[in-house]
Backbone as a printed PyTorch tensor [residue, N CA C, xyz], in Angstrom:
tensor([[[ 89.5110, 117.4210, 107.3230],
         [ 90.2050, 117.1090, 106.0690],
         [ 90.5400, 115.6250, 106.0410]],

        [[ 90.2880, 114.9570, 104.9250],
         [ 90.5540, 113.5400, 104.8020],
         [ 91.8910, 113.3420, 104.1220]],

        [[ 92.7240, 112.4600, 104.6740],
         [ 94.0240, 112.2070, 104.0910],
         [ 93.8550, 111.4030, 102.8100]],

        [[ 94.6610, 111.7210, 101.7810],
         [ 94.6470, 110.9600, 100.5440],
         [ 95.4390, 109.6900, 100.7570]],

        [[ 94.7710, 108.5540, 100.7200],
         [ 95.4220, 107.2820, 100.9770],
         [ 95.7730, 106.6250,  99.6620]],

        [[ 96.9730, 106.0690,  99.5760],
         [ 97.4230, 105.4720,  98.3220],
         [ 97.5820, 103.9700,  98.4320]],

        [[ 97.1170, 103.3790,  99.5130],
         [ 97.3710, 101.9670,  99.7530],
         [ 96.3740, 101.0700,  99.0450]],

        [[ 96.4950, 100.9400,  97.7170],
         [ 95.6660,  99.9990,  96.9870],
         [ 96.0370,  98.5830,  97.3830]],

        [[ 97.3720,  98.3210,  97.5550],
         [ 97.8030,  97.0810,  98.1610],
         [ 97.5510,  97.2800,  99.6460]],

        [[ 96.8410,  96.3470, 100.3100],
         [ 96.5250,  96.5520, 101.7210],
         [ 97.8090,  96.7430, 102.5060]],

        [[ 98.7700,  95.8430, 102.3140],
         [100.1200,  96.0510, 102.8120],
         [101.0380,  95.7770, 101.6300]],

        [[101.7260,  96.7900, 101.1000],
         [102.5620,  96.5810,  99.9230],
         [103.5430,  95.4360, 100.1170]],

        [[103.7150,  94.6330,  99.0860],
         [104.5940,  93.4670,  99.1610],
         [105.9980,  93.8460,  99.5880]],

        [[106.4940,  94.9500,  99.0710],
         [107.8360,  95.3840,  99.4450],
         [107.9640,  95.6370, 100.9360]],

        [[106.9060,  96.1570, 101.5440],
         [106.9110,  96.4110, 102.9830],
         [106.9460,  95.0960, 103.7480]],

        [[106.1450,  94.1310, 103.3130],
         [106.0970,  92.8250, 103.9740],
         [107.4830,  92.1890, 103.9780]],

        [[108.1370,  92.1910, 102.8340],
         [109.4580,  91.5680, 102.6980],
         [110.4710,  92.2470, 103.6110]],

        [[110.4720,  93.5830, 103.6170],
         [111.4560,  94.3050, 104.4170],
         [111.1850,  94.1670, 105.9130]],

        [[109.9210,  94.0890, 106.3120],
         [109.5970,  93.8820, 107.7230],
         [110.1000,  92.5230, 108.1770]],

        [[109.8720,  91.5080, 107.3740],
         [110.3270,  90.1700, 107.7360],
         [111.8500,  90.1250, 107.8400]],

        [[112.5220,  90.8170, 106.9250],
         [113.9890,  90.8560, 106.9680],
         [114.4730,  91.5920, 108.2120]],

        [[113.8720,  92.7370, 108.4920],
         [114.2850,  93.5350, 109.6490],
         [113.9910,  92.8150, 110.9510]],

        [[112.8790,  92.0910, 111.0060],
         [112.5310,  91.3460, 112.2100],
         [113.5720,  90.2550, 112.4650]],

        [[113.9840,  89.5740, 111.3840],
         [115.0110,  88.5400, 111.5300],
         [116.3280,  89.1180, 112.0140]],

        [[116.7200,  90.2890, 111.4740],
         [117.9700,  90.9060, 111.8810],
         [117.8970,  91.4310, 113.3050]],

        [[116.7340,  91.9650, 113.6800],
         [116.5660,  92.4630, 115.0510],
         [116.6660,  91.3200, 116.0500]],

        [[116.1090,  90.1790, 115.6730],
         [116.1750,  88.9880, 116.5270],
         [117.6160,  88.4960, 116.6370]],

        [[118.2890,  88.3920, 115.4940],
         [119.6610,  87.8720, 115.4850],
         [120.6390,  88.8280, 116.1580]],

        [[120.4050,  90.1200, 115.9900],
         [121.3290,  91.0990, 116.5380],
         [121.0340,  91.5260, 117.9600]],

        [[119.9690,  91.0140, 118.5280],
         [119.6350,  91.3530, 119.9010],
         [119.1150,  92.7650, 120.0800]],

        [[118.6060,  93.3660, 118.9850],
         [118.0820,  94.7290, 119.0870],
         [116.8040,  94.7810, 119.9060]],

        [[116.0740,  93.6720, 119.9280],
         [114.8770,  93.5620, 120.7540],
         [114.9760,  92.2740, 121.5510]],

        [[114.3520,  92.2750, 122.7140],
         [114.4310,  91.1020, 123.5800],
         [113.5360,  89.9880, 123.0620]],

        [[113.7590,  88.7780, 123.5820],
         [112.9300,  87.6330, 123.1920],
         [111.4720,  87.8790, 123.5720]],

        [[111.2660,  88.5270, 124.7210],
         [109.9030,  88.8390, 125.1600],
         [109.2270,  89.8120, 124.1990]],

        [[109.9830,  90.8270, 123.7390],
         [109.4270,  91.8000, 122.8100],
         [109.1320,  91.1660, 121.4460]],

        [[109.9950,  90.2510, 121.0160],
         [109.7510,  89.5380, 119.7650],
         [108.4160,  88.8090, 119.8300]],

        [[108.1600,  88.1410, 120.9440],
         [106.8940,  87.4150, 121.1120],
         [105.7150,  88.3800, 121.0720]],

        [[105.8560,  89.5300, 121.7060],
         [104.7690,  90.5200, 121.7080],
         [104.5210,  91.0480, 120.2990]],

        [[105.6080,  91.3050, 119.5740],
         [105.4710,  91.8000, 118.1980],
         [104.7760,  90.7610, 117.3380]],

        [[105.1570,  89.5000, 117.4940],
         [104.5400,  88.4380, 116.7030],
         [103.0650,  88.2820, 117.0510]],

        [[102.7090,  88.5260, 118.3220],
         [101.2950,  88.4440, 118.7110],
         [100.4900,  89.6160, 118.1560]],

        [[101.1900,  90.7050, 117.8060],
         [100.4870,  91.8540, 117.2330],
         [ 99.9140,  91.5290, 115.8600]],

        [[100.4740,  90.5420, 115.2020],
         [ 99.9960,  90.1770, 113.8820],
         [101.1420,  90.0490, 112.9100]],

        [[100.9900,  89.2380, 111.9000],
         [102.0220,  89.0600, 110.8990],
         [102.0360,  90.2500, 109.9620]],

        [[103.1480,  90.5250, 109.2750],
         [103.2320,  91.6860, 108.3840],
         [102.1650,  91.7260, 107.3130]],

        [[101.6390,  90.5660, 106.9220],
         [100.6720,  90.5500, 105.8170],
         [ 99.2300,  90.6740, 106.2790]],

        [[ 99.0210,  90.8520, 107.5860],
         [ 97.6490,  90.9660, 108.0820],
         [ 96.9130,  92.1080, 107.4090]],

        [[ 95.6270,  91.9130, 107.1440],
         [ 94.7990,  92.9540, 106.5600],
         [ 94.1820,  93.8160, 107.6470]],

        [[ 93.7880,  93.1990, 108.7460],
         [ 93.1200,  93.9280, 109.8130],
         [ 94.1150,  94.7430, 110.6260]],

        [[ 93.6490,  95.8210, 111.2520],
         [ 94.5410,  96.5940, 112.1100],
         [ 95.1080,  95.7230, 113.2140]],

        [[ 96.2820,  96.0780, 113.7050],
         [ 96.9280,  95.2970, 114.7520],
         [ 96.0970,  95.3300, 116.0260]],

        [[ 95.7710,  94.1660, 116.6130],
         [ 95.0240,  94.1300, 117.8630],
         [ 95.9240,  94.5310, 119.0250]],

        [[ 95.3200,  94.7950, 120.1570],
         [ 96.0870,  95.2940, 121.2920],
         [ 97.0140,  94.2480, 121.8770]],

        [[ 96.6360,  92.9780, 121.8450],
         [ 97.4660,  91.8860, 122.3480],
         [ 97.9420,  92.1380, 123.7690]],

        [[ 97.0890,  92.7960, 124.5620],
         [ 97.4270,  93.0310, 125.9470],
         [ 98.3150,  94.2410, 126.1730]],

        [[ 98.6960,  94.9300, 125.1050],
         [ 99.5330,  96.1130, 125.2570],
         [ 98.6400,  97.3150, 125.5000]],

        [[ 98.8750,  98.0580, 126.5790],
         [ 97.9900,  99.1890, 126.8890],
         [ 98.0370, 100.2600, 125.8240]],

        [[ 96.8970, 100.9150, 125.6030],
         [ 96.8480, 102.0370, 124.6760],
         [ 97.7040, 103.1610, 125.2240]],

        [[ 98.4330, 103.8770, 124.3820],
         [ 99.1780, 105.0470, 124.8520],
         [ 98.2260, 106.0520, 125.4790]],

        [[ 98.7240, 106.7790, 126.4570],
         [ 97.8870, 107.7680, 127.1230],
         [ 97.5120, 108.8870, 126.1650]],

        [[ 96.3570, 109.4850, 126.3950],
         [ 95.9200, 110.5830, 125.5510],
         [ 95.3000, 110.0850, 124.2640]],

        [[ 95.1440, 110.9910, 123.3000],
         [ 94.4970, 110.6560, 122.0360],
         [ 95.5120, 110.6800, 120.9070]],

        [[ 96.5460, 109.8360, 121.0380],
         [ 97.6080, 109.8400, 120.0490],
         [ 97.2690, 108.9610, 118.8570]],

        [[ 96.6970, 107.7860, 119.0830],
         [ 96.4640, 106.8380, 118.0030],
         [ 95.2820, 107.2300, 117.1400]],

        [[ 94.2210, 107.7510, 117.7460],
         [ 92.9620, 107.9270, 117.0480],
         [ 92.8240, 109.2130, 116.2460]],

        [[ 93.2760, 110.3900, 116.7200],
         [ 92.9030, 111.6420, 116.0800],
         [ 93.4450, 111.8080, 114.6760]],

        [[ 92.7320, 112.6000, 113.8800],
         [ 93.1550, 112.9160, 112.5220],
         [ 93.7800, 114.3040, 112.4840]],

        [[ 94.6150, 114.6000, 113.4610],
         [ 95.2200, 115.9300, 113.5200],
         [ 96.1590, 116.1330, 112.3450]],

        [[ 96.0030, 117.2320, 111.6210],
         [ 96.8520, 117.5110, 110.4800],
         [ 97.6850, 118.7630, 110.6940]],

        [[ 97.3690, 119.5180, 111.7220],
         [ 98.1330, 120.7250, 111.9950],
         [ 99.0890, 120.4180, 113.1320]],

        [[100.3590, 120.3180, 112.7920],
         [101.3630, 119.9860, 113.8000],
         [101.7560, 121.2380, 114.5590]],

        [[101.5860, 121.2060, 115.8700],
         [102.0180, 122.2980, 116.7220],
         [103.2090, 121.8140, 117.5270]],

        [[104.1050, 122.7140, 117.9260],
         [105.2650, 122.2910, 118.7090],
         [104.8690, 121.5390, 119.9720]],

        [[103.8070, 121.9970, 120.6400],
         [103.3860, 121.3500, 121.8870],
         [102.9210, 119.9230, 121.6320]],

        [[102.0830, 119.7440, 120.5910],
         [101.5640, 118.4120, 120.2970],
         [102.6850, 117.4840, 119.8630]],

        [[103.5750, 117.9850, 119.0110],
         [104.6970, 117.1770, 118.5420],
         [105.5850, 116.7670, 119.7120]],

        [[105.8490, 117.6950, 120.6180],
         [106.6840, 117.3870, 121.7770],
         [106.0160, 116.3860, 122.6970]],

        [[104.6960, 116.5060, 122.8510],
         [103.9630, 115.5600, 123.6930],
         [104.0930, 114.1400, 123.1430]],

        [[103.9120, 114.0000, 121.8290],
         [103.9940, 112.6730, 121.2190],
         [105.4260, 112.1590, 121.2600]],

        [[106.3950, 113.0570, 121.0390],
         [107.8010, 112.6480, 121.1060],
         [108.1410, 112.1450, 122.5080]],

        [[107.6370, 112.8220, 123.5110],
         [107.8690, 112.4020, 124.8970],
         [107.2180, 111.0500, 125.1700]],

        [[106.0190, 110.8710, 124.6520],
         [105.3120, 109.6010, 124.8280],
         [106.0950, 108.4660, 124.1720]],

        [[106.5800, 108.6950, 122.9600],
         [107.3250, 107.6670, 122.2240],
         [108.6010, 107.2860, 122.9650]],

        [[109.2540, 108.2700, 123.5720],
         [110.5140, 107.9950, 124.2710],
         [110.3260, 107.0330, 125.4350]],

        [[109.0990, 106.9220, 125.9470],
         [108.8300, 106.0310, 127.0750],
         [108.2750, 104.6750, 126.6310]],

        [[108.0740, 104.5070, 125.3390],
         [107.4530, 103.2850, 124.8310],
         [108.4670, 102.1600, 124.6340]],

        [[107.9940, 100.9470, 124.8440],
         [108.7480,  99.7730, 124.4680],
         [108.5410,  99.5370, 122.9760]],

        [[109.3730,  98.6610, 122.3920],
         [109.3230,  98.4450, 120.9430],
         [107.9410,  97.9980, 120.4670]],

        [[107.2800,  97.0240, 121.1230],
         [105.9510,  96.6230, 120.6340],
         [104.9380,  97.7640, 120.6460]],

        [[105.0520,  98.6560, 121.6220],
         [104.1360,  99.7960, 121.6880],
         [104.4180, 100.7840, 120.5630]],

        [[105.7060, 100.9880, 120.2540],
         [106.0590, 101.8570, 119.1340],
         [105.5110, 101.2920, 117.8260]],

        [[105.6020,  99.9700, 117.6800],
         [105.1350,  99.3360, 116.4560],
         [103.6290,  99.4890, 116.3150]],

        [[102.9220,  99.3570, 117.4170],
         [101.4670,  99.5470, 117.3580],
         [101.1400, 100.9860, 116.9760]],

        [[101.8480, 101.9460, 117.5470],
         [101.5990, 103.3500, 117.2320],
         [101.9850, 103.6600, 115.7850]],

        [[103.0830, 103.0650, 115.3200],
         [103.4960, 103.2650, 113.9320],
         [102.4190, 102.8000, 112.9650]],

        [[101.7300, 101.7390, 113.3220],
         [100.7220, 101.1560, 112.4360],
         [ 99.3890, 101.8710, 112.5120]],

        [[ 99.0740, 102.4670, 113.6480],
         [ 97.7570, 103.0700, 113.8390],
         [ 97.7870, 104.5790, 114.0730]],

        [[ 98.9810, 105.1500, 114.2390],
         [ 99.0840, 106.5430, 114.6510],
         [ 98.7740, 107.5620, 113.5640]],

        [[ 98.6410, 108.8150, 113.9900],
         [ 98.3300, 109.8980, 113.0530],
         [ 99.5920, 110.3870, 112.3580]],

        [[ 99.4650, 111.4310, 111.5550],
         [100.5860, 111.8960, 110.7320],
         [101.7620, 112.3740, 111.5700]],

        [[101.5040, 112.9660, 112.7360],
         [102.5970, 113.4270, 113.5850],
         [103.3850, 112.2330, 114.1220]],

        [[102.6760, 111.2270, 114.5940],
         [103.3350, 110.0100, 115.0880],
         [104.1270, 109.3360, 113.9710]],

        [[103.5360, 109.2870, 112.7750],
         [104.2330, 108.6610, 111.6510],
         [105.5230, 109.4080, 111.3140]],

        [[105.4460, 110.7430, 111.3260],
         [106.6110, 111.5470, 111.0030],
         [107.7480, 111.3730, 111.9940]],

        [[107.4120, 111.0980, 113.2380],
         [108.4310, 110.8690, 114.2620],
         [108.9770, 109.4470, 114.1980]],

        [[108.0850, 108.4790, 114.0430],
         [108.5080, 107.0810, 114.0880],
         [109.2400, 106.6240, 112.8350]],

        [[109.0500, 107.3020, 111.7010],
         [109.7870, 106.9340, 110.4950],
         [111.2820, 107.2110, 110.6860]],

        [[111.6120, 108.0120, 111.7120],
         [113.0140, 108.3100, 112.0240],
         [113.5010, 107.5680, 113.2700]],

        [[112.7120, 106.6140, 113.7390],
         [113.1110, 105.8370, 114.9160],
         [114.4230, 105.1070, 114.6470]],

        [[115.2850, 104.9690, 115.6540],
         [116.5610, 104.2740, 115.4480],
         [116.4030, 102.8130, 115.0000]],

        [[115.2870, 102.1920, 115.3520],
         [115.0790, 100.7910, 115.0010],
         [114.3810, 100.6930, 113.6450]],

        [[115.0390, 100.0570, 112.6800],
         [114.4840,  99.9580, 111.3270],
         [113.1160,  99.2760, 111.3220]],

        [[112.9260,  98.3330, 112.2220],
         [111.6600,  97.6080, 112.2820],
         [110.5000,  98.5610, 112.5410]],

        [[110.6970,  99.5190, 113.4330],
         [109.6590, 100.5110, 113.7340],
         [109.4010, 101.3860, 112.5100]],

        [[110.4640, 101.8160, 111.8440],
         [110.3090, 102.6390, 110.6390],
         [109.4300, 101.9400, 109.6020]],

        [[109.6930, 100.6560, 109.4040],
         [108.9690,  99.9100, 108.3740],
         [107.4970,  99.7400, 108.7030]],

        [[107.1760,  99.6230, 109.9820],
         [105.7700,  99.4740, 110.3440],
         [104.9830, 100.7550, 110.0770]],

        [[105.6610, 101.8960, 109.9950],
         [104.9750, 103.1320, 109.5970],
         [104.3770, 102.9520, 108.2020]],

        [[105.0790, 102.2280, 107.3460],
         [104.6080, 102.0220, 105.9720],
         [103.4050, 101.0840, 105.9180]],

        [[103.0820, 100.4290, 107.0180],
         [101.8850,  99.5840, 107.0880],
         [100.6530, 100.3760, 107.4790]],

        [[100.8700, 101.6160, 107.8990],
         [ 99.7610, 102.4250, 108.4120],
         [ 98.7450, 102.6950, 107.2950]],

        [[ 97.4920, 102.2880, 107.4680],
         [ 96.4940, 102.4720, 106.4040],
         [ 96.1420, 103.9330, 106.1380]],

        [[ 96.5860, 104.8540, 107.0070],
         [ 96.2820, 106.2690, 106.8150],
         [ 97.4500, 107.0200, 106.1640]],

        [[ 98.4800, 106.2870, 105.7760],
         [ 99.6280, 106.9040, 105.1230],
         [ 99.1920, 107.5810, 103.8220]],

        [[ 99.6640, 108.7880, 103.5860],
         [ 99.2480, 109.5500, 102.4010],
         [100.3330, 109.5560, 101.3280]],

        [[ 99.9340, 109.8920, 100.1060],
         [100.8940, 109.9730,  99.0090],
         [101.9380, 111.0560,  99.2860]],

        [[101.5220, 112.1470,  99.9130],
         [102.4690, 113.2290, 100.2450],
         [103.5320, 112.7260, 101.2170]],

        [[103.1290, 111.9370, 102.2010],
         [104.1040, 111.3870, 103.1410],
         [105.0840, 110.4570, 102.4370]],

        [[104.5710, 109.6090, 101.5550],
         [105.4390, 108.6860, 100.8240],
         [106.4290, 109.4780,  99.9670]],

        [[105.9670, 110.5590,  99.3480],
         [106.8640, 111.4190,  98.5700],
         [107.9670, 111.9910,  99.4610]],

        [[107.5830, 112.4660, 100.6440],
         [108.5620, 113.0410, 101.5670],
         [109.5650, 111.9810, 102.0220]],

        [[109.0630, 110.7850, 102.3280],
         [109.9620, 109.7110, 102.7510],
         [110.9440, 109.3610, 101.6340]],

        [[110.4490, 109.2820, 100.4050],
         [111.2810, 108.8250,  99.2860],
         [112.4040, 109.8020,  98.9630]],

        [[112.2440, 111.0730,  99.3320],
         [113.2960, 112.0640,  99.0420],
         [114.2600, 112.2350, 100.2170]],

        [[113.9790, 111.6150, 101.3310],
         [114.7690, 111.8450, 102.5530],
         [116.0040, 110.9270, 102.6020]],

        [[117.2090, 111.4750, 102.4770],
         [118.4120, 110.6380, 102.4930],
         [118.8000, 110.1480, 103.8830]],

        [[118.0700, 110.6090, 104.8930],
         [118.3810, 110.2030, 106.2590],
         [117.6010, 108.9620, 106.7080]],

        [[116.6800, 108.5100, 105.8590],
         [115.9310, 107.3040, 106.2090],
         [116.7410, 106.0620, 105.8470]],

        [[116.3670, 104.9440, 106.4500],
         [117.1310, 103.7200, 106.2250],
         [116.9010, 103.1650, 104.8230]],

        [[117.8700, 102.3940, 104.3690],
         [117.7640, 101.7330, 103.0720],
         [116.5430, 100.8240, 103.0340]],

        [[116.1810, 100.2550, 104.1950],
         [115.0120,  99.3760, 104.2700],
         [113.7520, 100.1040, 103.8250]],

        [[113.5790, 101.3270, 104.3190],
         [112.3830, 102.1070, 103.9950],
         [112.3520, 102.4430, 102.5080]],

        [[113.4790, 102.9030, 101.9760],
         [113.5450, 103.2670, 100.5550],
         [113.3400, 102.0460,  99.6620]],

        [[113.8850, 100.9150, 100.0700],
         [113.7020,  99.6880,  99.2840],
         [112.2410,  99.2510,  99.2990]],

        [[111.5980,  99.3570, 100.4610],
         [110.1840,  98.9730, 100.5610],
         [109.3190,  99.8540,  99.6730]],

        [[109.5950, 101.1540,  99.6550],
         [108.8380, 102.0700,  98.8000],
         [109.0830, 101.7440,  97.3340]],

        [[110.3520, 101.5410,  96.9710],
         [110.7110, 101.2990,  95.5780],
         [110.1600,  99.9890,  95.0430]],

        [[109.8400,  99.0630,  95.9320],
         [109.2910,  97.7740,  95.5100],
         [107.7700,  97.7260,  95.5750]],

        [[107.1490,  98.8610,  95.8490],
         [105.6860,  98.9270,  95.9020],
         [105.1240,  99.3680,  94.5510]],

        [[104.3380,  98.5120,  93.9250],
         [103.7350,  98.8560,  92.6370],
         [102.8210, 100.0650,  92.7530]],

        [[102.1170, 100.1770,  93.8620],
         [101.1920, 101.2920,  94.0490],
         [101.9340, 102.6110,  94.1910]],

        [[102.8880, 102.6780,  95.0940],
         [103.5910, 103.9390,  95.3420],
         [104.4240, 104.3660,  94.1440]],

        [[104.9820, 103.4050,  93.4180],
         [105.8340, 103.7610,  92.2860],
         [105.0410, 104.1450,  91.0420]],

        [[103.7180, 104.1470,  91.1240],
         [102.9030, 104.7080,  90.0520],
         [102.9390, 106.2310,  90.1030]],

        [[103.3510, 106.7770,  91.2460],
         [103.3930, 108.2230,  91.4470],
         [104.7200, 108.7680,  90.9140]],

        [[104.6440, 109.6370,  89.9190],
         [105.8830, 110.1180,  89.2950],
         [106.8300, 110.8000,  90.2940]],

        [[106.3340, 111.6600,  91.1900],
         [107.2660, 112.2780,  92.1400],
         [108.0210, 111.2510,  92.9780]],

        [[107.3620, 110.1370,  93.3160],
         [108.0390, 109.1010,  94.0980],
         [109.1250, 108.4400,  93.2580]],

        [[108.8220, 108.1540,  91.9920],
         [109.8500, 107.6080,  91.0920],
         [111.0720, 108.5320,  91.0640]],

        [[110.8040, 109.8210,  90.8500],
         [111.8860, 110.7970,  90.7340],
         [112.7210, 110.8580,  92.0130]],

        [[112.0470, 110.8890,  93.1580],
         [112.7690, 110.9820,  94.4300],
         [113.5610, 109.7110,  94.7210]],

        [[112.9930, 108.5640,  94.3960],
         [113.6930, 107.2940,  94.6330],
         [114.9710, 107.2350,  93.8070]],

        [[114.8930, 107.6370,  92.5520],
         [116.0790, 107.6350,  91.6890],
         [117.0910, 108.6770,  92.1700]],

        [[116.6070, 109.8220,  92.6020],
         [117.4880, 110.9380,  92.9900],
         [118.1250, 110.7500,  94.3610]],

        [[117.5030, 109.9530,  95.2190],
         [117.9840, 109.8000,  96.5910],
         [119.2820, 108.9910,  96.6080]],

        [[120.3800, 109.5690,  97.0800],
         [121.6630, 108.8490,  97.0820],
         [121.6680, 107.6340,  98.0020]],

        [[120.6850, 107.5480,  98.9080],
         [120.6030, 106.4200,  99.8330],
         [119.8940, 105.2120,  99.2080]],

        [[119.1820, 105.4220,  98.0840],
         [118.4720, 104.3270,  97.4350],
         [119.4740, 103.3140,  96.8970]],

        [[119.2470, 102.0100,  97.1450],
         [120.1380, 100.9950,  96.5670],
         [120.2490, 101.1720,  95.0610]],

        [[121.4590, 101.0160,  94.5320],
         [121.7340, 101.3050,  93.1230],
         [120.8520, 100.5040,  92.1770]],

        [[120.5980,  99.2330,  92.5130],
         [119.8000,  98.4060,  91.6000],
         [118.3970,  98.9550,  91.4180]],

        [[117.8360,  99.5070,  92.4920],
         [116.4860, 100.0590,  92.4080],
         [116.4680, 101.4340,  91.7580]],

        [[117.4860, 102.2370,  92.0340],
         [117.5690, 103.5570,  91.3950],
         [117.6560, 103.4000,  89.8760]],

        [[118.4710, 102.4480,  89.4250],
         [118.6270, 102.2290,  87.9880],
         [117.3790, 101.6000,  87.3760]],

        [[116.6880, 100.7820,  88.1470],
         [115.4580, 100.1600,  87.6490],
         [114.4280, 101.2130,  87.2650]],

        [[114.3250, 102.2750,  88.0810],
         [113.2890, 103.2880,  87.8510],
         [113.7720, 104.4710,  87.0340]],

        [[115.0820, 104.5680,  86.7900],
         [115.6260, 105.6890,  86.0220],
         [115.0020, 105.7800,  84.6330]],

        [[114.7900, 104.6560,  83.9890],
         [114.2940, 104.6620,  82.6010],
         [112.8770, 105.1960,  82.4750]],

        [[112.1650, 105.3260,  83.5990],
         [110.7930, 105.8240,  83.5520],
         [110.7120, 107.3420,  83.7430]],

        [[111.8530, 107.9830,  83.9100],
         [111.8470, 109.4330,  84.1160],
         [111.8110, 110.1690,  82.7780]],

        [[111.3850, 111.4100,  82.8300],
         [111.3500, 112.2320,  81.6170],
         [112.7760, 112.5700,  81.1930]],

        [[112.9340, 112.9040,  79.9240],
         [114.2570, 113.2730,  79.4180],
         [114.7930, 114.4930,  80.1590]],

        [[113.9170, 115.4290,  80.4690],
         [114.3460, 116.6410,  81.1810],
         [114.9200, 116.2960,  82.5530]],

        [[114.2630, 115.3740,  83.2580],
         [114.7580, 114.9790,  84.5800],
         [116.0540, 114.1850,  84.4700]],

        [[116.1690, 113.3500,  83.4390],
         [117.4210, 112.6020,  83.2590],
         [118.5750, 113.5540,  82.9490]],

        [[118.3150, 114.6070,  82.1820],
         [119.3540, 115.6020,  81.8960],
         [119.8060, 116.2710,  83.1990]],

        [[118.8290, 116.6100,  84.0150],
         [119.1630, 117.2620,  85.2870],
         [119.9820, 116.3300,  86.1790]],

        [[119.5770, 115.0600,  86.2470],
         [120.2890, 114.0980,  87.0850],
         [121.7010, 113.8370,  86.5730]],

        [[121.8790, 113.8790,  85.2600],
         [123.1940, 113.6080,  84.6720],
         [124.2250, 114.6580,  85.0860]],

        [[123.7450, 115.8480,  85.4820],
         [124.6430, 116.9400,  85.8670],
         [124.6540, 117.1860,  87.3720]],

        [[123.8310, 116.4250,  88.0980],
         [123.6640, 116.6690,  89.5300],
         [124.8070, 116.0750,  90.3590]],

        [[125.2240, 116.8230,  91.3650],
         [126.2390, 116.3500,  92.3060],
         [125.5850, 115.7370,  93.5400]],

        [[124.2510, 115.7690,  93.5590],
         [123.5150, 115.2950,  94.7230],
         [123.0810, 113.8400,  94.5930]],

        [[123.2990, 113.2370,  93.4280],
         [122.9040, 111.8350,  93.2360],
         [124.1630, 110.9760,  93.1790]],

        [[123.9790, 109.6690,  93.2640],
         [125.1360, 108.7730,  93.2070],
         [125.7700, 108.8210,  91.8180]],

        [[127.0530, 108.5060,  91.7500],
         [127.7750, 108.5370,  90.4730],
         [127.1680, 107.5850,  89.4580]],

        [[126.7380, 106.4190,  89.9350],
         [126.1830, 105.4300,  89.0150],
         [124.8910, 105.9350,  88.3800]],

        [[124.0900, 106.6590,  89.1450],
         [122.8440, 107.2130,  88.6090],
         [123.1610, 108.3390,  87.6230]],

        [[124.0840, 109.2120,  87.9760],
         [124.4470, 110.3300,  87.0920],
         [125.0020, 109.8210,  85.7610]],

        [[125.8600, 108.8270,  85.8330],
         [126.4630, 108.2940,  84.6120],
         [125.4240, 107.5760,  83.7470]],

        [[124.5310, 106.8270,  84.4070],
         [123.4910, 106.1150,  83.6630],
         [122.5120, 107.0920,  83.0290]],

        [[122.1990, 108.1680,  83.7460],
         [121.2970, 109.1850,  83.2060],
         [121.9320, 109.8570,  81.9930]],

        [[123.2190, 110.1570,  82.0870],
         [123.9250, 110.7870,  80.9620],
         [123.9210, 109.8790,  79.7340]],

        [[124.1270, 108.5850,  79.9650],
         [124.1280, 107.6260,  78.8660],
         [122.7690, 107.5790,  78.1780]],

        [[121.7010, 107.5830,  78.9880],
         [120.3560, 107.5280,  78.4190],
         [120.0140, 108.8070,  77.6530]],

        [[120.5010, 109.9290,  78.1340],
         [120.2740, 111.1970,  77.4360],
         [120.9530, 111.1650,  76.0700]],

        [[122.1900, 110.6880,  76.0340],
         [122.9290, 110.6100,  74.7740],
         [122.2120, 109.6690,  73.8140]],

        [[121.7850, 108.5200,  74.3070],
         [121.0780, 107.5450,  73.4490],
         [119.7920, 108.1350,  72.8910]],

        [[119.0880, 108.8970,  73.7290],
         [117.8380, 109.5020,  73.3090],
         [118.0700, 110.5460,  72.2180]],

        [[119.1060, 111.3360,  72.3910],
         [119.3990, 112.3960,  71.4230],
         [119.8930, 111.8280,  70.0960]],

        [[120.5590, 110.6720,  70.1370],
         [121.0590, 110.0440,  68.9130],
         [119.9110, 109.4810,  68.0720]],

        [[118.7840, 109.1800,  68.7240],
         [117.6310, 108.6140,  68.0090],
         [116.8310, 109.6910,  67.2850]],

        [[117.0870, 110.9370,  67.6090],
         [116.3120, 112.0180,  66.9940],
         [116.7280, 112.2460,  65.5430]]])
């Protein structure tokens, strides 16, 4: 089975911006060592088109990076989770960029925002995965902002809806995309307790304005 890839932008601009921001914060906050920063920079800049080269970093053991496995089994997931737990940050970043769907699903929840963002650089990322990420309130604001600033991903209506509905989405971006939703969805959001107050109130206002024009 071939994954449906939505990356018309080789690396979405929003992802590039957020990676650069996260890298700066990781450097300033000491989240990664100076040696690891150098290794990450040798892996390639965020805007690179080509896959990240090895840069002297050994390939993870087994067939984690290459396979197109789509059926997640507990054993396989646990094996990859165990492998990731032993990885240094540059190795996680390489796996995030080249790994299969199981690796992506694990690394998008990595404690380090920089690793999460590199998952969005993966050329095998599918529209279904982006939809799942956009609805997940447990992901970092960096990830949601990168998705919301991608022209390609935001062409997908479910992603628009999830970005607006996700209480973790920055308010400016949620409101930016609210106007592109259907009236039915805005009505639902106006009554929802699961979205931020600013989104609910703005949705209610737009519903009233729409009904007054009829």
